[in-house]
N, C-alpha and C positions, 0 to 999 in steps of 0.2 A: 901606382900601377894603372895603366889606361884600360879603357873598357874592352878593347880587343884582347889584351893580355889576360884579363879576368875571364873572358869567355873561353879562351884557349885552356886555361888552367882547369876550368870546370868540365871540360869534355871527358867523357867516360869510355870505357871499353869493357868487353867481356873477358879479355885476357887476364890471367891470374896476376896478382901483384907480386907474387914470389914464385918464379919458375922452378927454383930448386925444391920448394915445398911441394908443388904439384908433381914434380918428377918423382919424389919419394912416394907420394900417394899412388902414382901410376904404377910404380914397381910393385907396391903392395897389392894393387888390384890385379896385376898380371900374375903374381904368385898365387893369389886366391883363385884365379880363373884356371890355372894349370891344375891346382889341387882339385877343383870342382869337377873337372872332366876325368882326371886320373883316377879319382875314387868314386866315380858315378855308380859303379856296380854295387858299392857297399851301402848305398842309400836307398830309401824306398822309391819305387817308381813314381808314386804320387801320394800325397797326404793332404788331408783337409786342413784348412787354416783355423787356428784358434780365434776366438772372438776378438781378442785384442789386435790381432793382425788385420782382420777385416775392418776393424774400427780405424786403424791407421790410414786406410785408403779413403776414409771419409773426412780427413783433415781439410780445413779451409785453404784457400789460395794463399801461398806464402807472399808476404808483402815486404819483408825485410831480409837481408842476406843471412846466410849461415855458412860456416866453414865447410869447404869441400869435403874434408875428412868426415865431418858429421853427416853430410849428405850421403856419402858412400856407406857409412855405418847403417843408416836407415835402409839402404838397398840390401846390404849384406844380411841384415836381420829380418827384413819383412818381405823381400822379393825372392832372393836366390834360393831359399829353402823350400819354396812352394811352386815349382815349375809345372807346366803341363806334363812334362816327363818324356817327351819324344827323343831326348838324347840318351835315355836309359836303354840298356840292352833288352829289357823285357817290356818295352812299350810297343804294342802291336794294335792299338785301338783303331787308329785311322792311318791312312797311307801318307806318310809325311817325309820320311828320311830323317836322319839323326845328326845332321850338321857335322862339321869337322873343325879342328882347331885352326888350321891354316886358313880356312875360309873365314873364320871369325876374325883373324888378324887382317885379312883382306877387307872385311867390312869396316874395321877400325881405320885402316889406311885410306880407304875410300872416303870415309867421313872427314879425315884429317885433310886430305887433298881438296875435298869439297866441291868437285866439279859437278855441274849440271849437265846431264847427258841429253839435253834437247838437241844438241849438235854443236857444230863449230870446229875450228881447226886446233885441236889439242889432243894430247896423247890418250886421254880417257876415251874420247870418241873413237879413236882407232882401235883401242882394246875392245870396246863394245862390239864393233864390227867384226873384229877377229874372233871373238867368242861365238857370235852368230855364225860365222863361217865354219867354225869347228862343229857346231851343232848340225849344220847342213851335212857336213862330211860324215858325222856319226850315223845319220839315218839314210844316207845314200842320195841326198838331193844334189842337183847340179850346182856348180859354182855360180851360175847365172841367177839362181833363185835369190829371194830376199828374206829378211826376217827381222824380228825385233825382240828385245828382252822386255818382259812385262812382269807384273806382280805375281802371277801364278797361272794355273791351268784355266780358271774361269775366264780371265781376261785373254789368254792365248786363244781359247776357243772362240770368244767373241770377235777377235781380230779376223780369224779365218772365215767365220760364218758371215761377217760383214762384207768381206771381199767377194764371197760367193754370191751374196744378195745383189751387189752392185753389178757384177759381171753378168748374172743371169736375169736381171730385171727386165731388160729390153728397153729401158728408158734411162735417162740421167736422173737417178734417184737423189743424188746430192743436190741437184738444182730443183727438181720438181717434187720430191718426196714420194713416199710409198703409195700415196693415193693415186699416183699416175701410172703405177704398174698395171699393164693391160689385163693380165691374168694373174690371179693370186698365186703366189709361190708356195711350193710344198718342199719341205725338207724331210728326210727319212733317217731313222735311227732305230736301234733295237729297243725293246721295252726295258732294257737294263741301262739305258743311257744315263749319264750323270745329270743331275738337276740343273747344272749351270746352263745346259742347252735350252731349257725352258726359259730361263732368264734372258738368254741371248735372243730368243724369238720375240719376247716381249719388248726388249730394248730396241730391236730392229724394226719395231712397228708392224711385225707380221702376225703376232699373236700366238698363243700357245697351240692353237689348233693347226697352225701351219707346220708344226712338227708332228709327223705321223710316226707313232711307235709301232714297230713291226714285231710280231711274235718271235720268240727264240726257240731253238731246238733243245734237245735233251742236255746239251752242253752249255746252254744259255748263250749261244751265239746267234746272231741275226739269221733268220730263215730266208735264204736267198729266193726261193720260189715265192714266198709270201711277199717279199719286197717287190719282185717283178709284177706280181698281181696288183699290188697297191699302186704302183706307178701307172700301170695301164688303166686302172679304175679312175685315178685322179685325172689323167689326160682326157678320158671320155667325159668326165664331169666338168671339164672346162678349166681345170687348174693347170699350172705350169710346174711340173717336177723340176726342181732346181739343184738340189744338193743331197747327197747321201753321206751320212756320217758313220764311219767305221770306228768301232771302239777297240783299241789295243789294250785290253785289260779293264774289265768292268769293276766298279767299286765293290759290288756285293760279293763276287766270287772270283774275279780275275780272269773271266772268260775273254778270249781274244777272237773277234770276228774274223771270218775268212777274208783277209784283206785283198788277196789276189782276185777272188771272185767279185768282191765289191768294186775293185778297180775296173774289172771287165764290164760289169753292169753299168757303171758310170760312163765308160767310154761308149758303150752301145746305146745308151739312152741320152747322151749329151748332158750329163749331170756333173756338177762340181763334186769332186771326191775329197772330203775332209776327213782326217783321222784324228780322233781324240786319243792321243798317246800319252796323256799326262801320267798314267800309271805305267804303261808298258812300252812306249816308243823306244826307250833306251835299251831295251832287250836287244836291239840291233847291234850293240857293241859287245854282247855277251857271247863268247866263243861257242859254248855248248847249247845255247838256247835261242840264238838269233833267228833260226828258221821259224820260230813261233810268230814272228811279225813280218814274214816274207810278204812283199807287196806294199809295204809302207812307203817304199821309195817311189811308188806310182801315184801317190797322193798329189792333189793340187795344193793342199795346205795341211799342216800338222801342228798340233798343240802338244808341247811337252814341258816337263818341269825339272830343271836342274836341282831344285830343292828337294826332290825325291831321291832318285837313284844316283845322282851325282853328289848328294848330301851337302849341297850348298846351304849355308844358313838362310833362314827365311828373310826376304822372300825372293824368288827367282823363277820366273816362267819364261817360255820362249814360244813365239809363233813364227812358223816358217811358211812361205808362200812361193810356189814354183814360178809364177808369173810376176816378176818384180814390178813391171809397169802397172799391172792390175792392182798390186798391193799399194804402191805409192799413190795411184790415182784415186784410191778409196779414201785416203786420209789427208793428202797434202794440201796445205793452205799456206800462202806466202803473203803475209801482211807487210806493209811498208817498213815496219820496225824489225823484220826478220829477213830482209833481203840479203842475198849473198854478195860478197865483194871479191874482186879478182885475187886478192891476197890478204893476209892478216887473219884475225880471229874468225871472222865470218866467212872465210873462204872454204871451210870444211863442209862436209855433208850435214844437212839438217835431219837428224835422226828422228825428230818428232813427226816427220812426214810419213812415218810408217805405223802410227798408232794414235791413240787418243790423248796422250799426255804431252804437253809442251815442256813441263818440268819433269825430268826423269832422273831417278837416282842412279848412282854408279854401281849397278849390280854386277858388272862384268868382272871386277877385280877378284872377288871372292871365288868365282868359278875358275878364272884364269889361274890363280895361284895354286889351287888344289889340283887342277889338271896338270900343271907344270911339275908340281911336286911328285905326284903319284903316277902320272901317265894314264891315258885312257884305257889301256889294257887291264890295269888293276881294277878300275871301276867295272869293267866288263866281268872280271872274275868275281867281284863282290856280288854282282847281280846273279850270276850262276850260283853262288854260294847261298844266297837267300832263297832261290828257287829250290835248291837241293834241301835246304832246311824245311821248307814247306812240305816237301815230299816226305821228309823224315817225320814231321808232325802227323801227316796224313796216315803214315804207317802205324804210328802209335795209336791213333784213333781207331783205325780199322782192327787193330789187335785187341782193343779193350771193349768188352761187351757192354760196359756202362756208357760208352760214348757212341755217337752216331754221326757219320759224315753226311752233310746235307746237300753237297754239290761236288762235282768233280773238281779236283785241284789242278788248275792249268799252269799257273805261274807261282806266285808267292802269297796268295790269299787262300786261307782255309776256312770254310764255313762248316760248323758242326754244332752239336749240342750234347748235353748230358741227358741220357734217357731217364725216365721215371715210370716204372711199371704201372700200367693202368691209368696213367694221368691223361687228362684232357689237354688240348692244345693250350688252353688258357692257363692251366696249372703248370704245364711245361715251360711256358713263357715266364711265369713268375719265379719258378724254380731256377731256371738258367740265369735270369736277370739277377737274382739274389747271389748266385755264385759269382757272376761278373763283378757285382758291386763289392762283395767281400774281398775279392782278389785285389781290387783297387784300394779299398780302405785299409787292408793289411799291408799295402805297399809291395805286394808280391809281383803283380803283373797288371798291365792295362790292356784289356780286350774291349771290343765294342760288340754291338749286336745289330742284327738286321733281319729282314724277312726274305726268304727264298722259296719260290713256288707256294707262296701263301703261308709258309710255316716259319715261326720265329727261330732264330739260331744265333749262336755266338760266332765271332769272326776274329781271326788272327791275320793281320797283314804285316808280313815281315819285310820291311824296307829299312833295315838297320844293320850297319856294318859292325856293330858291337855284339849282336846276337850270336850265341853259341848253341849247339845242339843240347848241351846240358840245361840251358834255360828252358827249352821246350820240354825236355824230360821233367823238369821241376814243375812247370805249370800244369802238366797233365796229372802229376801226382797230387798237387795241391787242389786241383778241381775235384778229383775223386774224394779227397779228404773232406772238402767243404760240402760236397754232395751228400756224403754220409752224415755229416753233422746236421745239415739242414733237414734232411729226411727224418733223422732221429728226433729232431725237435719239433716236427710238424705233427699235430694231432691227426690220428687216423680218420 
């Protein structure tokens, strides 16, 4: 055998040596996956991992091969029984969405096809653009607008706020940097704004102080009069008001800013109008509730999350920008190795020109398949269903003397707590936290906690197509039971 032949024989691949064997294993995995979701209601929402499971994840780097069936057995035994829980109907801790089976198949097929969505002339790129176009239609943006699929809401907000900075800077920030901006920029948002906006200010080189938090009204919406006063004050002090951020659904309580009023202020003051719609933008497709986000279509940019109320498997965010040229001019770079050609693979659009990533995962397929299967109208009805469920829970709380509503329920987030006669705020916090932890540890329900108006409370965020009103009835009853047990066991 010559040297060339020996080298050829030694070449390796990651493809399985026995495709029939891997086919059998794949069928087993698929059957297990169907059973996993079909029976999800019968399992605990969350459960702690035993010591031996935690120890498994400390194993050293594998250096030699193992049969694929054994690898899957490790996954089935040590990973699948201990999820975060957001696919469960009683997971309401954080605002996440609960995935869907067709979307999971889409993720699998996207991985099999293996396309990089940085751009190029191929079908996945066209599907990516199609899904972005569908998102524009959902929120009432013009077809001439642009957009990009990203990892989630934080990145979608960063995209919009970066375009705002570059448009309003007054100089070529990309070439000269933020130090060349003649007057320091100011952004405005309510004091309920998501923490990702602070990160955005820091990443943009503007600093946290560039984001001015405006007080909110009794409904925890941005105070329009206070906003106007802050803009005037900053102008007089030599700053340049650049952008106002409207929140379509705050994390703490689900409050929705008056987007119509904010759009008008932005127009009058020559500000960029960005909407953080990661929680509530898609209310625009809900037939009974869409008026809650009226005005979102007037935004200059919008951040939204298909992995929330479109229930796409993680991760899937979307940034939309009205001015497509401003969007592309903020991010586009064309090195010699990524030049377009008149035909062939490189003749397609370079999608990386609209964001920070050159390598981009094929996020569109899981969204596309679920929308094709169910239709956008069903997703709109599911949003209305969650909002109605939140109102049902609110009614249960208001009817129960032992419970206290802590903020108005606007959409699908309910902030409340268990009362404790004569208790201090510190004791109330410890009492409610213990209830929350026992609900998690007993596998009953997953709630989170927060602070509203300086007072600690529990929070139920219903972004789950599997939730039923019976689940909410159950959690109220269990909270009352746990409250009695904890109070009885606490020394007077």
